[in-house]
N, C-alpha and C positions, 0 to 999 in steps of 0.2 A: 504493500500499499504506500509505502514511503517513496518508492521510485515514481509512482504515478502522480503524487503530490508534487515531487520535484519537477517532473516534466510539465505539469500544468503551470506551476508558479514559474518555472524557467521560461516557458513560453510567453506568459504574460509579461515577465520582465524584460524578455527580448523584444517583444512587441512595442512596449512603451519606450524602450531605449531606441528602437528604430524610428518611432515617431519623433522622438526628441531630435535625433540626428538627421531626420529627413531621408532615410533610406528604406522606408516601409515599402515603397512600390518596387523595389528591387529584390525584396526578400519574400519568401513564402513562410508557410507555417513551420516547416522543418528547420530553416535557417534561424528563424526567430527563437526556436527552442534551443538550438545549439549556442546562439549568441547569449541567451539568458543563462544557460548552465555554465558555459565556459567563463562568462563574466563573473558569475557567482563563484566559481572555483578560484579565479584570479583574486577577486576581492576577499575571499575567505582565507586565502593564504597570505595575502600581503597587507590588507587593511585592518582586518578584524583583530589580528594580535596586537596591533598598535592602539586600537581604540577600546579593546575588550569586547566581550560578547561572543556569540556563537554564530558560525556561518550557516547560511541556509541549507547548505549540503549536509549538515548534521541531523537534519530533520526537524529542527525547532524553527518554526516560522514566526517571526515578530517584525514589527515595523522597523527597528534599527537594522536587522539582517536583510530585509527587503530593500531598504534604502542603500546599504553597502553593496548588495548585489546589483542594484540598478546602476550605481556609480561604476562598478566594474564592467558592466555591460556597455555603458556609454564610452568608457575609455577604450574597451576593445573595439567598438565600431569606429571610434576616432583613429586608432591605429591602422585598422584595415583601410579606411578611407585615405589615410596618408600614403599607404604603400600602393593603393590602386591609382589614385588621381594626383598625388602630391599635395593635397590640401585636406584639411580637416572638414571643411565646408562651412 
């Protein structure tokens, strides 16, 4: 059950991040889920130890963990945009 919740929340986080970065038209459902989960993993390993708390990948879903995961997904999309286009947008 935890993996299903992670996929759903990861998809929502990836979708919101793609709306913020204006890349939603280029991405489908699968890529939104991937961006959300990879962003959550990056933020969970880098940001969460600095500010305290638990990452969303641990199974606990809270407002701070969602915010950190969203930040990680936005940073991931910015890096991908820089590699593709040479600009963050």
